FIDO-351090 format. One line per field, with one value per residue (C-alpha): residue number from 0; x, y, z. Coordinates in Angstrom, 3 decimals, always signed. Example, Ala and Ser with C-alpha at 12.3 -4.5 7.8 and 13.67 -1.06 7.14 Angstrom:
<nodes>
num	[0_1] $
c1	[+12.300_+13.670] $
c2	[-4.500_-1.060] $
c3	[+7.800_+7.140] $
</nodes>
This chain:
<nodes>
num	[0_1_2_3_4_5_6_7_8_9_10_11_12_13_14_15_16_17_18_19_20_21_22_23_24_25_26_27_28_29_30_31_32_33_34_35_36_37_38_39_40_41_42_43_44_45_46_47_48_49_50_51_52_53_54_55_56_57_58_59_60_61_62_63_64_65_66_67_68_69_70_71_72_73_74_75_76_77_78_79_80_81_82_83_84_85_86_87_88_89_90_91_92_93_94_95_96_97_98_99_100_101_102_103_104_105_106_107_108_109_110_111_112_113_114_115_116_117_118_119_120_121_122_123_124_125_126_127_128_129_130_131_132_133_134_135_136_137_138_139_140_141_142_143_144_145_146_147_148_149_150_151_152_153_154_155_156_157_158_159_160_161_162_163_164_165_166_167_168_169_170_171_172_173_174_175_176_177_178_179_180_181_182_183_184_185_186_187_188_189_190_191_192_193_194_195_196_197_198_199_200_201_202_203_204_205_206_207_208_209_210_211_212_213_214_215_216_217_218_219_220_221_222_223_224_225_226_227_228_229_230_231_232_233_234_235_236_237_238_239_240_241_242_243_244_245_246_247_248_249_250_251_252_253_254_255_256_257_258_259_260_261_262_263_264_265_266_267_268_269_270_271_272_273_274_275_276_277_278_279_280_281_282_283_284_285_286_287_288_289_290_291_292_293_294_295_296_297_298_299_300_301_302_303_304_305_306_307_308_309_310_311_312_313_314_315_316_317_318_319_320_321_322_323_324_325_326_327_328_329_330_331_332_333_334_335_336_337_338_339_340_341_342_343_344_345_346_347_348_349_350_351_352_353_354_355_356_357_358_359_360_361_362_363_364_365_366_367_368_369_370_371_372_373_374_375_376_377_378_379_380_381_382_383_384_385_386_387_388_389_390_391_392_393_394_395_396_397_398_399_400_401_402_403_404_405_406_407_408_409_410_411_412_413_414_415_416_417_418_419_420_421_422_423_424_425_426_427_428_429_430_431_432_433_434_435_436_437_438_439_440_441_442_443_444_445_446_447_448_449_450_451_452_453_454_455_456_457_458_459_460_461_462_463_464_465_466_467_468_469_470_471_472_473_474_475_476_477_478_479_480_481_482_483_484_485_486_487_488_489_490_491_492_493_494_495_496_497_498_499_500_501_502_503_504_505_506_507_508_509_510_511_512_513_514_515_516_517_518_519_520_521_522_523_524_525_526_527_528_529_530_531_532_533_534_535_536_537_538_539_540_541_542_543_544_545_546_547_548_549_550_551] $
c1	[+176.902_+179.756_+178.655_+180.762_+182.103_+180.428_+181.451_+178.524_+177.376_+175.859_+172.579_+171.619_+168.301_+167.134_+163.417_+161.074_+157.721_+154.887_+151.220_+150.322_+147.022_+146.763_+144.026_+145.105_+141.548_+140.370_+139.145_+141.379_+142.546_+145.588_+148.081_+151.290_+154.067_+157.784_+159.675_+156.328_+155.120_+152.922_+153.757_+157.190_+160.506_+161.365_+164.416_+166.773_+169.520_+171.474_+171.727_+174.272_+174.024_+173.543_+170.560_+170.541_+167.370_+167.541_+163.950_+162.763_+159.289_+157.558_+154.035_+153.930_+151.426_+151.955_+154.649_+155.298_+157.518_+158.429_+158.545_+160.709_+158.331_+160.122_+163.588_+164.570_+166.756_+169.323_+171.623_+169.498_+166.209_+165.873_+165.465_+162.365_+160.299_+157.369_+156.129_+155.814_+157.433_+160.943_+160.969_+159.315_+157.580_+159.535_+158.308_+157.562_+160.752_+162.984_+165.357_+166.374_+168.637_+167.300_+170.137_+169.839_+171.239_+169.312_+170.356_+167.924_+167.018_+163.373_+160.358_+159.558_+157.756_+157.925_+155.084_+154.032_+153.673_+152.064_+148.348_+146.431_+148.927_+149.603_+146.120_+147.159_+149.722_+153.027_+154.340_+156.534_+158.420_+161.786_+163.566_+166.552_+168.376_+170.892_+174.633_+176.115_+176.625_+174.038_+170.987_+167.364_+165.792_+163.452_+164.170_+162.796_+163.774_+162.417_+161.482_+158.792_+157.152_+153.379_+151.863_+148.164_+146.176_+142.658_+141.825_+139.566_+138.404_+137.997_+141.131_+142.993_+142.499_+138.725_+138.807_+140.813_+138.415_+135.428_+137.024_+137.917_+134.644_+132.028_+129.604_+131.845_+132.064_+133.545_+135.689_+133.457_+134.520_+137.108_+136.053_+138.641_+141.366_+144.738_+147.257_+150.648_+148.944_+146.262_+142.542_+139.255_+136.436_+133.158_+132.928_+129.409_+128.178_+128.344_+127.738_+131.159_+132.822_+135.362_+138.233_+137.467_+136.648_+137.595_+137.636_+139.760_+142.608_+145.804_+146.783_+144.093_+144.623_+145.161_+148.575_+150.262_+152.351_+154.200_+155.531_+157.440_+155.818_+157.563_+159.390_+159.012_+158.312_+158.743_+156.013_+156.714_+153.203_+152.640_+149.554_+149.490_+145.739_+144.223_+141.362_+140.820_+142.000_+142.454_+142.738_+144.974_+144.632_+145.767_+143.204_+144.089_+147.365_+148.453_+150.806_+153.348_+153.956_+157.690_+158.350_+156.447_+157.711_+161.310_+161.396_+161.466_+158.471_+157.747_+156.296_+152.568_+150.302_+147.294_+144.872_+144.274_+146.528_+144.943_+146.947_+146.414_+147.646_+151.368_+152.066_+154.428_+154.639_+156.634_+154.810_+156.227_+154.120_+154.860_+153.794_+152.546_+149.075_+147.845_+150.176_+147.861_+145.821_+146.104_+144.675_+143.195_+145.069_+142.519_+142.268_+139.104_+138.024_+137.676_+136.824_+134.490_+131.254_+132.583_+131.241_+134.286_+134.730_+137.645_+141.004_+141.999_+145.401_+146.411_+148.687_+150.144_+151.813_+154.330_+153.967_+150.295_+149.326_+149.833_+146.536_+144.483_+141.699_+141.436_+138.577_+136.944_+134.992_+137.212_+136.739_+134.866_+136.903_+136.582_+133.690_+134.452_+133.608_+135.127_+137.136_+137.955_+139.699_+141.539_+142.668_+143.785_+146.246_+147.714_+148.080_+149.734_+152.677_+155.653_+159.351_+161.257_+163.295_+166.902_+165.842_+164.175_+164.901_+163.927_+162.084_+163.081_+161.150_+159.435_+158.911_+159.927_+156.768_+153.295_+151.128_+147.490_+146.028_+142.259_+141.469_+138.173_+136.209_+135.281_+134.172_+136.139_+134.137_+131.728_+134.417_+134.917_+138.304_+140.047_+141.865_+144.159_+143.163_+140.816_+143.637_+143.726_+147.180_+147.715_+150.793_+152.900_+154.189_+157.731_+158.523_+158.916_+162.477_+163.648_+161.704_+163.136_+166.686_+166.821_+164.737_+162.019_+159.654_+156.961_+156.717_+154.633_+152.435_+154.435_+151.712_+152.378_+149.548_+147.961_+149.598_+146.266_+142.483_+139.808_+139.583_+137.387_+134.618_+134.893_+132.470_+134.262_+131.112_+128.890_+128.988_+130.728_+128.413_+130.746_+132.071_+134.137_+137.927_+140.789_+143.636_+147.306_+150.805_+152.250_+154.276_+155.462_+158.998_+160.593_+163.768_+166.453_+167.139_+164.147_+161.587_+158.060_+154.805_+151.959_+148.480_+146.203_+142.517_+139.751_+136.301_+132.927_+132.891_+130.216_+127.942_+126.053_+127.539_+130.414_+134.151_+136.848_+140.127_+143.016_+146.543_+149.112_+152.590_+155.641_+158.398_+162.065_+161.589_+160.309_+158.227_+157.391_+153.731_+153.117_+149.432_+146.055_+142.440_+138.836_+137.289_+138.732_+142.374_+142.834_+146.142_+146.383_+145.158_+146.057_+149.606_+150.143_+149.375_+152.009_+154.184_+157.741_+159.179_+158.917_+156.873_+157.021_+158.622_+156.827_+156.485_+152.753_+150.033_+146.212_+143.980_+140.677_+137.137_+136.398_+139.815_+143.322_+146.917_+149.945_+153.362_+156.800_+159.691_+163.008_+163.362_+166.925_+166.834_+167.540_+164.965_+161.247_+159.037_+155.405_+153.135_+149.795_+146.876_+147.875_+144.395_+145.052_+141.921_+142.189_+145.748_+144.812_+142.127_+144.538_+144.742_+148.361_+151.048_+154.766_+157.540_+160.818_+163.848_+167.487_+167.009_+170.113_+172.115_+170.934_+173.668_+173.558_+170.297_+170.607_+169.141_+166.919_+164.430_+164.052_+162.289_+158.899_+157.666_+160.405_+163.008_+163.123_+165.240_+167.720_+168.722_+170.343] $
c2	[+155.406_+155.824_+157.930_+157.368_+160.517_+160.953_+163.626_+165.983_+166.288_+169.038_+167.952_+170.299_+170.420_+172.557_+173.150_+174.882_+175.766_+176.166_+175.470_+172.395_+170.700_+167.510_+165.056_+163.764_+162.697_+162.305_+165.934_+168.059_+171.351_+173.592_+172.253_+173.879_+171.428_+171.131_+169.888_+168.763_+166.680_+167.026_+165.994_+167.380_+165.525_+163.943_+165.551_+162.868_+163.880_+162.734_+164.462_+167.286_+167.693_+171.027_+171.159_+173.699_+174.175_+176.528_+177.497_+179.274_+180.829_+179.937_+180.690_+183.758_+185.787_+184.635_+184.886_+182.139_+180.992_+177.475_+176.539_+173.614_+172.328_+170.836_+172.070_+174.457_+176.745_+177.351_+180.033_+180.459_+182.065_+183.746_+180.292_+179.400_+180.272_+182.066_+184.962_+188.252_+186.735_+185.807_+186.861_+188.691_+186.251_+185.032_+186.967_+185.549_+184.802_+185.026_+182.312_+182.065_+179.730_+178.234_+176.782_+175.069_+172.285_+169.132_+169.144_+166.463_+163.087_+162.359_+162.821_+166.319_+168.060_+171.207_+173.281_+176.650_+179.328_+182.217_+182.889_+179.648_+178.040_+174.928_+173.813_+173.898_+171.095_+172.781_+170.309_+167.271_+165.107_+165.411_+162.336_+162.941_+159.738_+159.106_+159.197_+155.979_+153.411_+154.871_+152.690_+153.551_+152.049_+150.093_+147.686_+147.654_+146.448_+149.244_+152.901_+154.838_+158.285_+158.666_+162.143_+162.632_+165.585_+166.813_+168.157_+170.921_+171.537_+175.274_+177.328_+178.716_+182.269_+181.729_+180.264_+183.225_+185.687_+184.003_+183.971_+187.669_+188.930_+190.733_+188.021_+185.375_+182.133_+179.206_+176.745_+173.828_+170.205_+168.879_+166.910_+164.159_+162.785_+162.037_+159.390_+160.330_+162.603_+160.180_+160.015_+159.193_+161.676_+160.175_+161.701_+160.318_+162.444_+165.571_+166.296_+166.993_+166.157_+163.322_+165.684_+167.391_+164.346_+160.837_+158.039_+155.854_+158.396_+156.647_+159.757_+158.900_+155.145_+154.227_+154.720_+151.367_+150.475_+147.338_+144.988_+141.712_+139.036_+138.672_+142.009_+144.949_+148.493_+151.961_+154.155_+157.857_+159.291_+163.038_+165.198_+168.515_+168.872_+172.312_+171.587_+167.958_+165.952_+162.362_+158.766_+156.327_+152.574_+149.436_+146.683_+143.673_+145.145_+146.712_+149.706_+150.524_+154.248_+154.895_+158.516_+161.794_+165.034_+163.795_+162.411_+158.759_+157.829_+154.879_+152.400_+151.742_+149.755_+151.181_+149.900_+153.482_+156.538_+159.910_+162.618_+166.385_+168.856_+169.504_+166.334_+163.537_+160.019_+156.885_+153.594_+150.088_+147.626_+143.931_+142.270_+139.226_+138.637_+136.272_+137.111_+135.751_+138.976_+142.768_+144.950_+148.445_+151.358_+154.067_+157.576_+159.167_+162.601_+162.907_+165.824_+167.356_+165.818_+164.053_+164.960_+163.593_+159.965_+158.038_+158.069_+154.631_+153.076_+149.457_+147.632_+145.248_+141.956_+140.828_+139.104_+140.053_+142.487_+145.959_+147.412_+144.329_+145.440_+143.650_+141.126_+143.081_+146.306_+149.071_+148.977_+151.837_+154.463_+155.343_+157.369_+160.918_+162.699_+160.303_+163.057_+160.854_+158.296_+161.018_+162.625_+159.201_+158.834_+162.261_+161.340_+158.025_+159.846_+159.748_+160.280_+157.038_+155.851_+156.677_+159.572_+161.801_+165.519_+166.650_+169.980_+172.826_+172.397_+175.783_+178.604_+182.254_+183.425_+181.972_+182.900_+181.813_+181.937_+181.859_+181.046_+182.370_+183.037_+186.715_+189.557_+192.691_+195.415_+192.795_+190.438_+186.939_+186.397_+184.114_+185.582_+184.860_+186.723_+188.752_+189.928_+188.702_+188.622_+190.926_+190.392_+193.509_+194.849_+194.483_+191.003_+190.934_+189.595_+192.449_+195.128_+194.050_+193.457_+196.940_+198.559_+199.737_+200.589_+202.080_+198.864_+197.093_+197.799_+198.446_+197.806_+194.290_+191.772_+190.433_+187.595_+186.202_+186.648_+187.196_+183.523_+183.954_+185.679_+184.137_+181.270_+178.886_+176.773_+179.402_+181.916_+185.058_+187.913_+190.297_+188.717_+191.731_+191.548_+193.763_+193.110_+193.933_+193.399_+193.329_+190.310_+188.740_+189.727_+186.947_+187.260_+185.168_+181.754_+181.967_+179.203_+179.948_+178.132_+178.454_+177.327_+176.917_+177.205_+176.327_+177.835_+177.918_+179.415_+181.866_+178.848_+177.404_+174.291_+174.180_+174.009_+172.690_+170.797_+173.135_+171.820_+174.416_+174.543_+176.373_+177.426_+177.352_+175.255_+172.019_+172.115_+169.762_+168.758_+168.978_+168.090_+168.417_+168.035_+169.012_+172.058_+175.338_+175.207_+175.771_+177.579_+176.393_+172.790_+171.670_+172.974_+170.455_+167.631_+168.598_+165.728_+166.861_+163.327_+162.043_+164.488_+164.080_+166.854_+167.999_+170.958_+170.525_+169.534_+169.387_+171.356_+169.526_+170.985_+172.946_+171.739_+172.905_+171.904_+173.062_+173.542_+174.550_+175.690_+177.470_+180.723_+179.823_+180.235_+183.835_+185.109_+185.692_+182.633_+182.025_+180.022_+179.344_+177.076_+174.775_+174.795_+176.888_+179.100_+179.690_+181.030_+183.005_+184.684_+185.643_+182.607_+182.928_+184.933_+185.567_+185.266_+187.206_+186.247_+187.294_+189.028_+191.115_+187.870_+187.129_+187.503_+189.663_+189.097_+187.844_+190.034_+187.251_+187.759_+191.473_+193.518_+194.263_+197.038_+199.070_+196.402_+197.741_+200.615_+198.186_+196.786_+200.054] $
c3	[+210.392_+207.916_+204.953_+201.838_+200.220_+196.848_+194.414_+193.873_+190.299_+188.204_+186.616_+183.804_+181.966_+179.040_+178.878_+176.453_+177.973_+175.480_+174.847_+172.843_+172.130_+174.182_+175.180_+178.614_+179.461_+175.819_+175.684_+173.453_+174.941_+175.292_+177.813_+179.064_+178.212_+178.892_+175.838_+174.446_+177.400_+180.477_+183.143_+182.361_+182.607_+185.953_+187.551_+188.869_+191.290_+194.313_+197.664_+197.394_+193.621_+191.882_+189.540_+186.714_+184.685_+181.713_+181.005_+177.854_+177.721_+174.448_+175.703_+173.389_+175.429_+179.036_+181.675_+184.231_+187.109_+188.282_+191.963_+193.099_+195.741_+198.764_+197.725_+200.529_+198.374_+201.095_+199.725_+196.575_+197.706_+194.294_+192.694_+194.718_+191.649_+193.291_+191.198_+193.134_+196.235_+195.045_+191.386_+188.545_+186.216_+183.175_+180.137_+176.678_+174.765_+177.850_+179.061_+182.726_+184.675_+187.877_+189.953_+193.315_+195.481_+196.317_+199.964_+201.143_+199.662_+199.035_+196.785_+195.548_+192.711_+190.598_+189.207_+187.855_+190.526_+188.675_+188.429_+187.921_+185.541_+187.594_+186.580_+182.902_+183.146_+184.027_+186.609_+187.152_+189.641_+191.387_+192.773_+195.028_+195.933_+198.687_+197.901_+196.547_+199.293_+201.691_+202.237_+202.969_+206.107_+203.807_+200.963_+197.423_+193.979_+191.788_+192.167_+190.287_+190.469_+190.110_+189.884_+190.666_+189.335_+188.796_+185.355_+184.068_+180.505_+181.027_+180.417_+183.429_+182.163_+182.029_+185.536_+186.852_+185.209_+186.845_+190.283_+190.199_+188.726_+190.781_+189.610_+191.206_+189.238_+191.146_+189.137_+190.124_+190.411_+187.952_+184.912_+185.427_+187.653_+186.057_+187.073_+185.618_+183.102_+181.912_+182.660_+180.983_+180.413_+179.240_+175.760_+175.290_+178.211_+176.046_+172.388_+170.928_+167.614_+167.768_+167.009_+170.342_+172.472_+171.383_+173.942_+171.623_+171.567_+172.699_+174.714_+177.244_+177.483_+181.132_+182.684_+183.268_+186.322_+185.242_+187.919_+187.987_+190.172_+193.521_+193.357_+195.750_+194.533_+195.933_+194.495_+194.962_+194.932_+194.730_+194.343_+192.505_+192.253_+191.764_+194.147_+195.095_+198.057_+196.923_+197.969_+196.087_+196.216_+194.359_+194.090_+196.251_+197.499_+200.769_+200.804_+203.501_+203.999_+204.500_+203.475_+203.602_+202.006_+202.012_+205.574_+206.623_+208.768_+211.006_+208.484_+208.676_+206.408_+204.567_+201.953_+200.809_+200.909_+201.599_+199.866_+199.691_+197.098_+197.532_+199.531_+198.512_+199.902_+199.265_+199.697_+199.453_+197.458_+196.960_+193.714_+195.625_+194.202_+191.472_+188.556_+185.852_+185.772_+186.036_+188.822_+189.090_+190.609_+191.382_+192.762_+194.162_+195.372_+199.141_+201.482_+198.882_+197.606_+194.493_+191.101_+189.287_+188.212_+189.690_+187.958_+186.710_+185.987_+185.421_+187.859_+185.289_+186.205_+183.616_+181.190_+180.900_+178.169_+179.746_+178.511_+179.337_+181.634_+184.970_+185.141_+187.963_+188.289_+189.709_+193.494_+195.119_+196.897_+200.586_+201.977_+200.821_+204.084_+206.637_+208.305_+211.304_+209.079_+207.172_+210.434_+211.715_+208.823_+209.562_+213.226_+212.328_+210.728_+213.089_+212.445_+211.829_+214.816_+214.038_+211.796_+214.388_+214.189_+217.667_+217.656_+219.964_+223.251_+222.938_+220.475_+220.470_+218.719_+218.183_+215.218_+215.282_+211.770_+211.285_+207.652_+206.328_+203.181_+202.958_+200.747_+199.912_+198.195_+196.925_+195.600_+197.057_+198.707_+201.185_+204.160_+207.107_+210.284_+208.098_+205.801_+202.203_+200.625_+197.672_+195.549_+194.970_+191.650_+193.001_+194.431_+198.208_+198.091_+195.871_+197.769_+201.109_+199.916_+198.363_+201.115_+198.706_+201.544_+199.320_+197.265_+199.929_+202.930_+206.110_+208.715_+210.082_+209.622_+212.843_+214.799_+215.974_+215.908_+218.527_+219.436_+222.495_+220.524_+217.049_+216.348_+213.944_+213.521_+211.928_+209.106_+210.360_+211.291_+209.465_+206.275_+205.233_+205.134_+204.039_+201.625_+202.093_+200.712_+204.242_+205.369_+208.617_+209.686_+211.744_+213.769_+212.120_+213.708_+216.017_+216.498_+215.327_+216.067_+213.588_+214.622_+211.595_+212.458_+209.996_+210.261_+208.537_+205.045_+203.872_+203.355_+206.328_+207.999_+205.552_+206.167_+203.849_+204.053_+203.260_+202.569_+203.656_+202.112_+203.486_+201.086_+202.089_+205.235_+206.646_+209.814_+212.651_+212.808_+216.552_+216.541_+214.911_+215.841_+215.261_+216.916_+218.120_+219.202_+222.926_+223.430_+227.029_+226.836_+223.294_+223.622_+226.434_+223.980_+221.405_+220.213_+220.959_+220.940_+217.357_+215.274_+211.520_+209.495_+206.351_+204.016_+203.327_+205.765_+205.715_+208.055_+208.361_+208.322_+211.512_+212.699_+213.583_+212.866_+214.869_+213.212_+214.473_+212.303_+212.613_+210.676_+209.697_+205.905_+204.797_+202.332_+201.843_+201.771_+200.906_+203.208_+201.588_+200.886_+198.022_+196.515_+193.429_+193.417_+197.179_+197.002_+193.895_+196.015_+198.802_+201.102_+202.113_+203.881_+203.396_+205.978_+205.924_+207.972_+207.625_+204.286_+205.013_+204.823_+201.277_+198.662_+195.554_+193.709_+190.112_+187.398_+186.003_+188.844_+188.058_+185.389_+186.972_+189.252_+190.879_+190.051_+186.478_+187.765_+189.317_+185.915_+184.782] $
</nodes>
């Protein structure tokens, strides 16, 4: 295929990040905004462009960092935006310049990556289009991003305090679900003054997706929930899945899209129903027993009044705990013919990660192979680049767990774990398999869906299933022909997911559960590869821990 030569552009954005009072679901609370809005501005770029984002911290009392989720940061690992892994957080009053290349077309997102701040509204969409003259393998007339979120009324600092207290306080189920920053909390369910909760506030009127009858739409749907796995559906309309995490997939039709935190999809929707009325677009909690009302938007056919409610009751969502159906969608994802990136036939190293809920000195934590990740005072990238060996633990974390003796279906006999700032050192350019294994939590007959996200790389999804992974038998069933590539993937209750990636991007990269409170409590690891190949580190990522001395 002839690819026209397109001159790469520089796309520059100037952002002020600050708290403002907003009512996204009719309940008034402090929200972290970018230039006064949440979700923040959508970044629009073409493949090969350079994006520059000048970010100023106006939070007054809080630091933050912004992760460009799905952007691989080749050559710019310091711009990954992961506090304590690739940078010191951005302090109040400081301005930093994130700069990176959009090397792959597709649908991506950005969000806070410090503490629990993503939950407070610091997020937005990234659309990377193909160069001029290059066509997608699917046709559409219009293109639109839709960001899905869950929403809590409690502040993120209060949530973090509860999670890290000896008298552990779980965040609970969210109060609302937001579609492109808008939801509807039932203000009459609690006794609150109207200046705190007002269901007639225009800020929480339903989001409207306006369509022209007969036209075809690409909806770029992303989830940045703190906790919830979701389904998304449009009343009376089928959706054709065509892209996942920036990769074209063999198209398949769904009436509901299951989507997990950190995932992005493109679906094609035709406006081919009765144009005299509007329809509901809804999102529902799945994988956890729902205690949150559905999120509602209006799929508006022109020239109908955009806010005119459909004449129907919003359709019910799918059964929340139909794991087989959720697994079936994951297994239906295959690389698009003509766009297959064939994985290496074998790996150089296999890591088997058992993910568990544990206690450490009486505190609740999450762990991988019984080790809960602690973040260091000096970010990993800086510590390794400058060989600050006393800035982090040097004992390597375990590559596997005692699979033959560990019962994934019951509460562990010994719930204790350890914590560490040690990371996995990978040989540069080698191929690594990661087997994610879910198990029972500290509650009887209970296992959760965990979406895992890898920074700096995409991986092949070689297989997934329910039960304990069998290294001998399940490996034989790996899809090495047309596996989908992704950067985020769910691991289902009591189940496993097998990934393969090439450690070919110099730097230090987080790999973690994308459920905000789980990662906050240690459910993640970090991978280093080729750090000696990383160029001179910019000073904007320094200023904390032992990196203070490097600024002199």
